[in-house]
NUTOR-80528 format. One record per atom (N, C-alpha, C): x, y, z. Coordinates in steps of 0.1 Angstrom, whole numbers, plus 2048, in hexadecimal, padded with zeros to 3 digits. Atoms other than C-alpha are relative to their C-alpha. Example, Ala and Ser with C-alpha at 12.3 -4.5 7.8 and 13.67 -1.06 7.14 Angstrom:
residues 2
8097F4800/87B7D384E/80980C800/7F77F5800/8897F5847/7F880B808/
This chain:
residues 547
8097F5808/8007FE7FE/80A810803/7F97F2800/80B8237F7/7FF80B806/8057F57F8/7FA83A80F/80580080C/7FA7FF7FA/81684381E/80280B80A/7FC7F37F5/821861835/7FE80E7F5/7FD7FA80C/829871815/7F380B7F5/8127FB809/808871807/7F480380A/8087F97FB/7F6877824/808811800/8007EF801/804899825/7FF8047F4/8087F580B/7FB8A0803/7EE805802/8177FA804/7D389780B/804804807/8047F67F6/7DA8AC829/7FE80B7FE/7FC7F780C/7EA8C7814/7EA8077FA/80C7FA807/7C38C2800/7F680380B/80D7FD7F2/7AB8C3821/80180A80A/8007F37FC/7B78E0830/7F98097F3/8097F4805/7AB8F3813/7F57FE7FC/80C8037FF/78B8DE80D/7F87FE80C/80B8097F4/77C8D282F/80580C80C/7FE7EF7F3/7908ED84A/7EF806803/8087F77FD/77A90285E/7EF7F77FE/806801802/7618EC84F/7F37F380D/8088037FB/7418DE866/7F77F07FE/804812800/73A8B786F/7F3803803/80D8077FB/7158AC868/7FB7F8802/80080D7FE/71988B86B/80B7F7800/7F780B7FD/727869877/7FE7F57FC/804810804/722849868/8107F4804/7FA80A805/738826871/8007FD7F7/7FF803808/73681C851/8017EE800/7FD80A7FE/74B7FE858/8097F980C/7FB8047F6/75B7EA873/80C80E801/7F67FC802/7797FF86B/80580C7F8/8047F5807/76B81E857/7F580C805/8097F5804/76083E860/7FC80A7F5/8037F580E/74C858848/7FB80B80A/8097ED801/74487C851/7FA8067F3/8087F8806/732893844/7FF813800/7FD7FA7FC/73A8B2844/8008117F4/8057F780B/7328D682F/80D805804/7F37F5801/74C8EF82A/8078087F6/7FC7F880F/75290C80E/7F17FA7FC/80A7FD808/72E908809/7F97F37F6/7FC810806/7358E17FF/7FE7F780E/8088097F6/7258C2810/8117F47F4/7F980B7FB/7458AB812/8067EF801/80580E7F1/74E889822/8117F67FA/7F48017F9/76D882832/7FC7EF7FF/7F880C7F6/77785A836/80D7FF801/7F88017F1/78884E852/8077EC7FD/7FA80A7FF/79583084E/8107F8802/7F58067FA/7AC818866/8067EE7FB/7F980C80A/7AC7F884E/80C7FB804/7EE8087FF/7CB7DE857/8008067F1/800801813/7C77E082E/80880F7FD/8017EE806/7C0802824/7FF809809/8007F37F6/7C1817840/80380E7F6/7FE7F4805/7BC83E830/7F580B805/80A7F7802/7AD860834/7FF8037F4/8037F980C/79B86B813/7F3810800/80A7F97FC/784883809/7F87EF7F4/806808812/76B8717EC/7F27F8802/80A801804/7518697DA/7F37FB7FD/8058157FF/7458437DE/7F3809807/80C7F87F5/7258467EB/7FC7F180E/7FA80C7F5/72A82880C/7F5800805/80C8017F8/70D81A820/7FC80280B/8067FD7F6/70082783B/7FC7FA810/80D80C800/6F0810859/7F480E808/80C7FD7FC/6D0817862/805806812/7FC7F67F4/6DB818886/80E7FF80B/7F17FA7FE/6FA827898/8067F8809/7FC80A7F6/70E8108AF/80580980A/8077F77EC/71581E8D3/8138087F8/7F37FA800/73F8278C5/7F580D7F5/8067EF803/7268418AB/7FB803802/8077F97F0/71184D8C3/80E808805/7F67FA7FA/7328578D7/8048097F6/8047F6809/73D8688B8/7FF809801/8077EF802/72587C8B2/7FE80B80E/8037F47F6/71E8868D1/80780B803/7F67F97FD/73D8958D3/7FF8077F3/7F87F880B/7478A38B1/7F68097FA/80880580C/7258A389C/804816801/7FB7F57FF/7218CA897/80880C7FF/7F07F67FD/7428D289B/80B8077F8/7EF7F9807/7638E588D/80D7F27F9/7F8800800/77A8DB879/80D809802/7F27F87FF/79A8F0885/80B7FC7F8/7F1806804/7B88DE87E/8017F37F9/80380D7FF/7C38C2869/8118007FC/7EE7FD7FA/7EB8BE873/8037F27FA/7FA80F806/80289E866/80E80080D/7F78057F0/81C890886/80A7FC7FB/7F57FD809/83D89D874/7FF7F97EE/80680680C/838886850/7F97F2807/808810800/82A863864/7F47F97F9/812805808/809857858/7FB804810/8027F87F0/7FF86987A/7F68057F7/80A7F5803/7E0884870/7F6801810/80A7F97FB/7D089988B/7FA8077FD/8087F97FC/7B08AA88C/7FF808801/8037FE7F4/7AC8C189D/7F080D801/8107FF801/7818CB8A5/7FC80D806/8047FA7F1/7728E58BB/7EC7FC7FF/811805801/74C8D78C6/7FC804809/8067FA7F7/7358E78DB/7F77F6809/80280C7FA/7298D18F9/7EF805800/80B7FC7FA/7098CE909/7F9811804/8007F27FD/70E8EF91B/80580F7FA/8007F6808/7159028FF/80F8037F9/7F77FC7FB/73D90490B/8097F77F6/801808809/7558FC8EF/80F7FA803/7F58107FC/76C8E28F1/8067F97F4/7FA80280C/7858D58DC/8067EE804/7FB8127FD/78E8AF8D4/8107FE7F4/7F280580F/7AD8A18B9/7FB7F07FB/80680B808/7A18828A7/80F7FD7F9/7EE80E804/7C786D8A2/7F47FB7F6/801804807/7C485D884/80E7F97FC/7F6806800/7DC84187F/8037F67F7/80480D80B/7E283185C/8117F8800/7F9809800/7F9816867/8027F5800/801812803/7F47F185C/7F27FE805/80780B7EF/7E77DA875/7FB808807/7FD7F47F5/7E97F988F/7FA80A7FA/8057F5804/7D580F87D/7F6802807/80C7FF7F0/7BB821893/7FD80A805/80C7F9800/7A283B897/801808812/8017FB7F7/7AA84F8B8/7F580D806/8087F2800/78E8708C6/80C804811/7FB7FB7F9/7A187F8E1/7FB80B806/8057F67F9/79889D8F9/81180C7FE/7F87F5801/7AC8BD8FA/8097FD80C/7F48007FB/7C08B091B/8097F37F7/7F480B805/7CE892907/7F37F6803/80480E7F7/7B1873917/7FB7FF7F0/802809809/7A985F8FE/7EF7FF803/80F8017FD/77D8618FA/7FC7F17FB/803810802/77C83E8E6/8087FC7ED/7F880780B/78F82A8C8/7FD7F47F6/80380F812/7888138A7/7FE7F780A/7FD80B7FC/79D8018B6/805801810/7F97F87F3/7A57FE8DC/8077F3802/7EC80C7FC/7C97EE8E9/7FF80680C/8038007F6/7C27E490B/8147FD80A/7EC8007F9/7E57E5926/8027EE7FC/7FA80E802/7E87BE921/8028017F0/7F880480D/7EE7C28FA/8068067FD/7F87F9802/8007DB8FA/80581080E/7FE7FE7EC/8137E7921/80180F7FB/7F97F6802/825803910/7EE80A7FC/8067F2807/8078178FA/7EF7FB7FB/8138047FE/7E0811904/7FD8077FE/80F7F880B/7C381C8F2/7F17FC804/80F7FB7FF/7A2821900/7FF80880C/8087F17FC/787839913/80F7FF80F/7FB7FE7F5/79B84892E/80B803803/7EA8017FD/7C6842928/80480F7F4/7F27EF804/7DA86291C/8017F57F4/7FD80680E/7E285C8F5/809801806/7EF8007FE/80585A8F2/7FF7F87ED/7FF7FF811/81085D8CB/8027EE7FD/7F980B7FF/81E83B8BE/815800801/7F58017FF/8408338BE/80A8047EF/8047FB80A/84F8478A1/8157FE7FB/7ED806802/87583A892/807813800/7FC7F5806/886856895/80F8047F8/7F77FD806/8A7869884/7FC7FA7EF/8057FE80D/89686B862/7FD8077F4/8027F4801/898885850/7F58037F2/80D802807/87C893836/8038097F2/7F680280B/883891817/7F880F7F7/8027F380E/8718B4807/81080D809/7F67F5806/88D8CB815/80C7FB807/7EE809800/8AD8AF819/8007FD7F8/7FE807813/8C28A67FD/8057F27FF/7FF8087FF/8C38867EE/80D7FA80A/7F98087F3/8D986A80A/7FF7F37EF/7FD8047FF/8E484F7F7/7FC7F3808/80580F7FF/8D382D7FB/7F97EF7F7/80C80D809/8C080D7ED/7F57FE806/8137FF7F4/8A1815809/7FF808801/8067F47FE/898839807/7F57FA80F/8087FF7F8/88082D824/8077FD809/7F78087F5/89A82583B/807815804/7F67ED800/8AB84F835/7F1807801/8027F7809/88D86382B/7F07FF810/80B7FE7FB/86A866843/7F48007EF/81380380B/843859835/8098007F2/80280980A/855847814/7FD7F1804/80280F800/84C82680D/8027F97FC/7FB804804/85C80E802/7FE7FF7F0/80080080A/84F80E7E0/80280E7F4/7F97F0801/8528387D9/811802804/7F2802803/8728307E3/80D7FD7F5/7FA80980C/8798177CD/80080A7EE/8027F780B/86B8317B2/80580B800/7F17F17FC/8868517BE/8077F87F9/7F3804807/8A38397BA/7FD8017EE/7FF7FD80E/896830797/80180B7F9/7FB7F280C/896851788/80B805805/7F27F57FE/8B386079C/8097F87F7/7F6809806/8C784378B/7FE8037EE/8037F580C/8B385276B/80580C7FD/7FB7EF7FE/8C6873776/7F5805802/80D7FE7FA/8A587D783/805808810/7FC7FB7EF/8AD89C7A1/7F67FC80E/8087FE7F3/8A28927C1/7F8804803/8077F87FE/8938AF7C9/7F38067F0/80A7FD809/87F8B57AC/7FC7F77FC/8018087FE/8758957AF/7F1806810/80B7F97F6/8638A17D0/7FE8087FD/8087F6804/85B8C37C2/7F37F77F9/80B806808/8468AB7AA/7F580080A/80A8037F7/8378987CB/7F8807801/80B7F27F1/82D8B87DE/7FB8077FB/80A7F7807/81C8C97C3/7F47F77F8/80480C809/80C8AA7B5/7EF7FD806/8118017FE/7E38AD7B0/7F77F47F8/808811806/7E188779D/8047F580B/80380C7FB/7E28677A9/8047F57F4/804808809/7F084F794/8027EE802/80080C7F6/7E582D795/8047F67F4/7F8807802/7FF810786/7F97F5801/80580F7FE/7F17EC77A/8067F87FD/7F380980D/80A7D3777/7F67F5807/8048167F6/8067A977B/7EE802806/80B7FD7F8/7DD7B778A/7FB805807/7FE7F67F2/7EB7CA7A4/80080F7FE/7F77F07FF/7EB7EE7A9/805806808/7FC7F97F5/7FD8057B9/7F880D7FB/8047F67FB/7FB8297C3/80580B7FF/7F87FC7F9/80D8447C1/8008137FB/8007EC800/80D8717C1/8058007F2/7F180080A/82A86C7A6/7F97F27F4/808808807/823850788/80E7F8800/7F380B7F6/83982D793/8037FD7EE/7F7803811/84E82E76D/80A7F0805/7F78107FE/86380D77D/7F37F7800/80580A800/8467F9782/7FA7FB7F1/7F780380A/8467FD75E/7EB7FB7FF/80A7FC7FC/81E7F975E/7F48047F9/80A7F380A/7FD80974A/7F87FE812/8037ED7F3/7F7827761/7F78047FA/80C7E67FC/7DA843769/7FC805806/7FE7F97F5/7D885A774/7F1808803/80B7F57F5/7BA87178C/804802806/8027F57F7/7B288E79E/8027F3812/7F98067F5/7C38857C1/7F77F6809/8098057F5/7A487B7D4/7F47F87FD/80480E807/7928697B6/8087F97FE/7F680F806/7B08547AE/7F77F980E/8018097F0/7AD84A7D4/7F57F67FE/80E803801/7858417CE/8057F57F6/80080C809/79082D7AC/8097F7805/7F780C805/7A981A7BA/7FE7F6817/8078097F4/79A80F7E1/7EE7FB7FA/80C806804/7778097D1/7FA7FA7FF/80380A805/7767E87C1/8077FB80E/7F77FE7EE/78C7E57E8/7F57FE806/80C8057F4/7727EE801/7F57F77FE/80A806800/7537E17EB/7FE7F2803/7F980E7FC/7677C07F0/8057FE80B/7FD7FF7F2/7707C0814/7ED806805/80F7FE7F5/74B7CF820/7F87F87FA/80B809805/7367B480B/8047F380A/7FD8057F7/7507A181F/7FC801813/7FE7FD7F4/74D7AE83F/7EB7FE807/80D7F87F6/7257BC843/7F27F47F2/80A814803/71A79382F/8027F8804/8028097FA/726780843/80B7F67FA/7F880580E/744777824/7F17FA7FC/80A80A802/729769813/8007FC7F3/7FC80080F/7377637F1/80B7F5808/7FC80E7F8/74674580A/7FC7F4804/80C8057FD/72773A812/7F97FA7F3/805806810/71A7397ED/80E7F07FB/7FB809801/73C7287E7/8007ED801/7FC8117F9/73870A7FF/7F77FB7F5/80A80A804/7187017F0/8018037F5/7FF803814/71F7027CE/80D7F4800/7F7808800/73C6EC7D5/7FB7F680D/80280A7FB/7296D87EC/7FA7F97F6/80480080D/7106D07D1/8047FC7F5/7F77FE808/7286CE7B5/8047EE803/7FA8077F7/7376B17CC/7EF7EF805/80E8087FE/7136A07D4/7FD7F87EF/80180480D/71169E7AF/8097F77F8/7F98117FF/72C6857AA/7FB7F8803/80280D7FC/72366F7BF/7F17FD7FC/80E804807/6FD6727B4/8037F57F6/7FE80F807/709661794/80A7F4802/7F58097FC/72264C7A1/7F67F7808/8048107F6/70363C7B5/7F77FE7EF/80B80280E/6EB63E790/8087F77F5/7F6805801/70A62F784/7FB7F4803/7FD8027F7/70E61579C/7EC7FA7FB/80E8047FB/6E2612799/8017F97F0/802804811/6E260F770/8037F0801/7FB80E7FF/6FA5ED77A/7F97FA802/80B80B7F5/6E05DD790/7FE7F57FA/803804803/6DB5C3777/8017ED808/7FC80C7FE/6F35AE784/7FF7FC812/8028067EF/6E65AE7AA/7F27F47FC/809807808/6C559D794/8047ED7F9/801814801/6D6582786/80B7F9807/7F68037FA/6EC57B7A3/7F87FA809/8068027FF/6CB5767B2/7F87F37F9/80880F809/6BA55D795/80D7F2805/7F680E800/6DC546798/8017FA80E/8078077EF/6D35457BE/7F97FB7FF/80B80A7FA/6B45377BB/8037F27F7/80180E80A/6BF52279D/8087F4809/7F28077F3/6D95127BA/80380380C/8058027F2/6C650D7D6/8037F4805/7F78127F5/6D24E97DF/80C805804/7F18027FA/6F54F67DA/80580680B/7FD7F67EE/6F450E7F6/7FB7FE80E/7FD80B7F5/6FB505819/7FF81180C/8057F17F3/6EC525837/8147F7804/7F37FE7FA/71252A844/8088057F3/7FD800807/71D52F826/80280C7F9/7FC7EB803/730555816/8068007F1/7F77F980F/73A54D7F0/7F67F4800/80180C80C/72C5337D9/8018087F2/7F97FB814/73A52F7B5/7F17FA7F9/80A804809/71D52A79F/7FF7FF7EF/801804811/71551B776/7F68117FD/80A7F7807/70C53F766/7FC7FE7F3/80C80180E/6F253A748/8018087F9/7FE7F3807/6F455B73F/8097FD7FA/7F47FD810/71355A72D/80A7F0803/7FF808807/71A537736/8167FF808/7F37FE7F7/73653E755/8017FE80A/8068047F0/73F536775/80180A808/8017EF7FB/73A555790/8007FD808/7FD8047F0/7445577B7/7F580E801/80B7F87FA/7255657C8/7FE802807/7FF8007EE/7265737EE/7F67F9805/80D80A7FA/70F562806/80280B80E/8057FB7F5/701572827/8047F0805/7FE8177F4/70C54F840/7F380480A/8078037FA/6F055A855/7F18007F5/80980680D/6DA55B835/7FB7F97FD/803810808/6C653A82A/8038057F2/7F97F7811/6C753B806/7F98027F6/8087F8806/6AA5467FF/803810803/8007ED7F5/6B0568816/80E8087F7/7F37FF807/6D35647FD/7F980A7F6/8007FB80F/6BE5697E0/7FA80B7FF/80D7FD800/6A357C7EB/807816804/7F67EE803/6BE5977F3/80A8077F8/7FB7FB811/6CD59A7D3/7F880C7FB/8077F9806/6AD5A37C8/7F980D805/8057F27FF/6A35BF7DA/80D807802/7F67F27FF/6C45CE7DA/7FE8017EF/8027FD80C/6BA5CB7B2/7F58097FF/8127FA803/6975DC7B8/80680B807/7FE7EF7F8/6A35FB7D0/80D8037F4/7F67F6808/6C06057B5/7F57FF7F2/8027F9809/6A760379C/7F7808803/8087FA7FF/68C6127AA/80B80C804/7F67FB7FF/6A96297B8/7FF80E7F5/7FD7FF80A/6B163278F/7FB8107FF/80E7F47FE/68D64C78C/80780A80D/7F97F47F6/69B6607AD/80A806800/7F57F9807/6BE6657A5/8018097F6/8007F5808/6B6673788/7FF80F804/8067F87FF/6A1687794/80A80B809/7F37FA7F3/6BC6927B4/8098087F6/7EE7FA808/6D7696795/7F78107F9/7FF7F0812/6C36B577F/7F8804811/7FF7EF7F9/6B96C97A2/80E80480B/7F67FC7FE/6DB6C37AD/8068097F5/7FF7F380B/6E26D278D/7FD80E801/8077F37FD/6CE6ED791/80580D808/7F97F17F3/6DB6F97B1/80F8067FB/7F27F4809/7016FA7A0/7FE8077F4/8017F2809/6F270B787/7FE80D80B/8007F77F9/6E17227A1/80B808807/7F27FF7FD/6FD7237B6/80C8077F6/7F97F880D/71772B796/7FA80D802/8027F57FC/702748792/80180A809/7FB7F87FA/7017557AF/815805807/7F57FE802/7277537AF/80480C7F9/7FB7F2810/72976C78B/7FB80C80A/80A7E97FC/70D7877A2/81180180E/7F87FC7F2/72C7867BF/80D8057F6/7F67FC806/74778F7A7/7FE80C7F9/8017EF808/7387AF797/7F780780F/80D7F97F8/7217B37BB/80180B809/7FC7F27F4/7227D87CE/7F97FD80D/80D8047F1/7167D97F6/7F07FA800/80F806801/6F17D77EB/8037F77FB/801806806/6F87C17D0/8017F1809/8008087F4/7017AB7EE/7FB800808/8088017F2/6E97B180A/7F17F27F6/809803809/6D37A87ED/7FF7F37F6/7FE80E805/6E27857E4/7FB7F780D/8008027F3/6E377F80A/7EF7F97FF/80A7FD7FC/6BE78A80A/7F27F67F9/806804805/6B57737F2/8007EB7FF/7FA8107FC/6C67517FE/7F980080E/80A8067F1/6B175A820/7F27FD7FB/80A801808/69675A805/7FB7EC801/7FF80D809/69B73C7F6/8077F0811/80180A7F3/69F72B81D/8117FE801/7F17FF7F8/6CC72A818/80780080A/7FC7F37F3/6CE743833/7F77FE808/8037FF7FC/6C074384F/7FB814805/8047F17F9/6AD767856/800808809/7F97FA7F1/6B977F86E/7EE80680B/8097F57FB/69F78F885/7FC8057FA/8007F1804/6A67AC87E/8088067F6/7F77FF810/6B37B8859/8008097F8/8037F480A/6BD7D3846/7FA8087F8/808800810/6A77E482C/8078067FC/7F67F680D/6BA7E5812/7F98087EE/80A7FF810/69E7E97F7/7F6805802/80C7F3803/67F80A7F4/7F57F07F8/80D808806/65E7F47EE/8017F77F8/80480D80F/66B7D57D8/8108057FA/7FD7FF80E/6827E37C3/80E7FF803/7F38017F8/6A67DB7C1/80A80B7FE/7F57F67FE/6C67ED7BF/80B7FE7EE/7F87F780D/6CC7EE798/80780B7FA/7F57FC808/6E67FB77F/7F78087F7/8057FC806/6D880C76A/80980B7F8/7EF7FA808/6ED82374B/7F78057F2/8087FB804/6E383C72D/80A7FB7F3/7F080180E/6F783470D/7FE80E7F6/8007ED809/7008516F0/7F68007FE/80F7FA7FF/6E18506E6/7F7802808/8088027F2/6D2851709/7F37F67FE/80A805803/6C3832704/8027F5811/7FF8097F3/6BE81B726/8067F1804/7F980D7FD/6D280072F/8027FC812/8008057F8/6CB7ED74C/8067EF809/7FD80F7FA/6DB7D0760/7F87FF80F/80680A7F7/6D37BA779/8107F3806/7F78057FB/6F17AF791/8007F780C/8078107FC/6DC7937A2/7F67FD7FB/80B80A801/6C577E7A1/7EF80A803/8077FB7F7/6AE7937B4/7FB80C7F6/8037F880A/6B47B179F/7FE7FC7ED/801800813/6B37A077E/7ED7F2801/80D80D804/68B78D785/7FA80E800/80C7F0800/6827B278C/7FA8077F4/7FB80080E/6937BE76C/7F37FB7F9/80580880E/6877A7755/7F1802802/816802805/6607A2761/7FA80B807/8067F77F1/65D7C2778/7FE80A7F7/7FB7F5803/66D7DE769/7FF8007F1/801806810/66E7D3742/7F48057FC/80B802808/6547E072D/8017F47F3/7FC80A80D/64E7C3713/8058017F4/7F77FF80D/65B7D06F5/80E808801/7F27FB804/67B7D7702/80A7F6801/7F9809800/69B7C3701/8067FE809/7FB80C7F6/6AB7A6711/80B800801/7F980A808/6CF798711/8067FB811/8008047F5/6DA784725/8107F27F9/7F980E802/6FC766722/7F67F47F9/800809803/6F7747710/8057F180C/7FD8067F4/6FA72E725/8077F8810/7F77FC7F3/70F73A744/7F3809808/8037F87F1/702750764/8048087F8/7FD7EF803/70177875F/7F6803801/8077FF7FC/6EC78E760/7F98087F2/80C7F8804/6CB79A755/80680A7F4/7FD7F3808/6D27BC736/7F78017FE/80E7FB809/6B47CE72E/8028097FC/8017F0807/6B57EA715/7F48057FD/80A7F9806/69B7FF712/7FA8027F7/8037FE80C/6927FF6EF/7FE7F47F9/7FC80A808/6897EB6D6/8007FB7F2/7F580680D/6947EA6B7/80B8077FB/7F67F77FB/6B87F16BC/80D7FF7F3/7F87FF80A/6D37F56A5/80F7FB804/7F980F7FD/6F17DF6A1/80D80880D/7F77F77EF/70C7FA6BB/7F37F780D/8048017F3/6ED7F46D7/8047F3801/80180C7FD/6EB7D56D1/80E7F4804/7F5802801/7127CF6D1/80280380E/8017F77F3/7147E56F3/7F87F8809/80A8037FE/6F77D4700/8077ED804/7FF812807/7057AB6F8/80E80880A/7E98017F7/72D7B870C/7F8802809/7FE7F37ED/71B7CC72A/7FC7EE805/80380B7FC/7097A472A/80F7F7803/7F5805802/72B793722/80680680F/7F87FA7F1/73E7A973E/7F87F980F/8068037F0/7237A475C/7FC7E97FA/80080F806/72877D751/80A7F5805/7F280B803/73B75E756/8077FE7FA/7FC7FE80C/748760737/80A80B7FF/7F97F5801/75978273F/8108007F8/7F67FE804/77C77A73B/7FE7F17F0/80280780D/773763719/7FE8087F6/7FB7F8811/77676F6F3/7F27F57FB/80F80D806/7507646DD/7F87FF808/8078057FC/73D75E6F8/7F280B7F5/80D7FC808/71975E6EC/7F57FF806/80D7FC7F8/6FB7716FA/7FA7FD7F8/8077FD801/6D976F6F7/7FC8097FA/80B7F9800/6BD7886EA/7FC7FF7FA/806807805/6A378C6E9/7EA80E808/8097F97FA/67F7A06F1/7FB7FE811/8058077F3/6717A0714/7EF7FA7FC/81280B804/64E793706/8057F5801/7FF80F800/660771701/7FE7FD80B/7F680A7F7/67176971E/7ED7FC80E/8078057F2/65675573F/80D801805/7FB8057F1/66174C75F/7FB7F3801/7FF80D7FE/664729766/7F9801807/8028007F2/64F71B77F/8057F9809/7F98057EF/65A7157A5/80D8037F9/7EE7FF802/67E724793/80680680B/7F87FC7F8/69972E7A8/7FB8127F8/8027F0807/69A75879F/80C7FE7F8/7F37FA80D/6AA764785/8027F77F2/80380A80D/69E744768/7FB80B801/80E7FA809/68E74F74E/8007F97F2/803808808/68573B730/7FA8057F2/8017F580B/68874970D/7FC7FA7F1/807809807/6767446EB/7FF80B7F6/7FB7F980D/6817546C7/80980C800/7F37F37FF/6A67656D1/8048007F2/7F0805808/6C57696BB/80880180B/7F07FE7F7/6E676C6C6/80C8047F9/7F77FC80A/70177C6C2/8157FD80D/7F48007FB/7247796C7/80E809808/8017F27FB/73B7926D8/8117FC80D/7EE8057F8/7637976EA/7F880B80C/8007F77F4/7587A670C/80F806804/7F97F57FF/76A7C570E/7FE80C811/8067FF7F3/7687D8731/7FF8117F9/8027E8808/7707FE71D/7F78027FC/8097FB807/7517FB70E/7F980680B/80B8017F0/73F804736/8078117F8/8007EC7FC/75382A734/7F48037EF/8087FB809/73982C710/7F0808805/8027FC7F4/72382B72D/7FB809809/8007F57F4/716847744/7EF7F680C/8068057F5/70083D764/7F380B806/8107FA7FC/6D684A767/80480480C/
């Protein structure tokens, strides 16, 4: 992670020009590690995201929409009690370390002015958010550290706040000369390893150290570099990585980098690791199918039991009670056959035992076919949920969880968050360059709603052929080739075949679709459809604008 002290230094410069003197209107704890402050400053509303996540801790202004709990927890109520209605008076950094101090002026119940300090420590697994009074006493913090956990520095209500131990004798890179070292992190304050490697690489190419630091100090841009499906970022382009680089404004770049990470982390936290539950159900049914098919194969070979029963009945005079085996003539193929016997049973009972096994196997064939059919449907169903989870936002995942509860796979909780209004799922809707609306269902609830309730009977429906994916609705009947290829591309991208080529996509009018009786959510029956083959291209999404 490259959210180092130098990055924080640049963030604080921007915060001091945007939210300083701003009024705190609302505080939310949006996850276990994150607080979201809504601040009114300079006649604008800002959202300040403060995270102490072990991997993605940071402070930034954000334009993303984050789900806010309906019922605030105890910590949120405490922060609201002391800070809501207060003003941001100062934002500073401790040296060039990853410690931010926000000074807040707030009025208590009597109207007296109180000063509070909010310390944000961005230090990996030791990251924390601590609220202190003016005298240094801790009001509360996101992660409480008891004396039994750390005898030298404990963080809990009533304790006196102490700064974490800072490595001394490091130089300020903005005011110091270049010192030759193969790891500048050991020499300069606030410098991450990846920035150290970039500076050394540029220096070896002949760039001046002070020029590089001036570029960092004055940068208004974040550069995202993608290398082997991993993304790195900093205030200057990371040329030593030789990856594909995209430039964004400062806070928009942070949103861009952390958005997908946040979505997955939030889904994991808020839905009790839903992906793992669905994966387990999918694998359980795959294993069950193998066992059923093996049992069916044995049942189809059940004539062996009937033949042995026939041969025992024809050889009753040769069998004595207490025998465990007998070799008899097999008149079906004129060979000898060795038949196992139960010593406790008489000859007729042994023959009848083989007839019973034959009859049981014969009767089970129909049941096995039914069970195999049901199991295949279960596999298809959970396969579709796994595909939906790959594209799911927070609300999409909650709707998938709700669907599993409705289908009886998960136990319903007594108190459940309201995730929909008036039964309408949170589907995505976009406009093409011709202002044609395209809607995308990202789970089965959304798919059913879009196809059978939202869409007009003369709208056009798209879906990949013979694999799980999104229902894509185009709110128009007669489509030109561009719109057909665009919608087919979207359907391919939001499907299991997103990484394939020549993906077949079926399309037809809504009026030709039917919902199978007693079927799982998201299932349809097609009639009079056409098929187009498409190579999924994620860049096609740039041609859409959100409605």
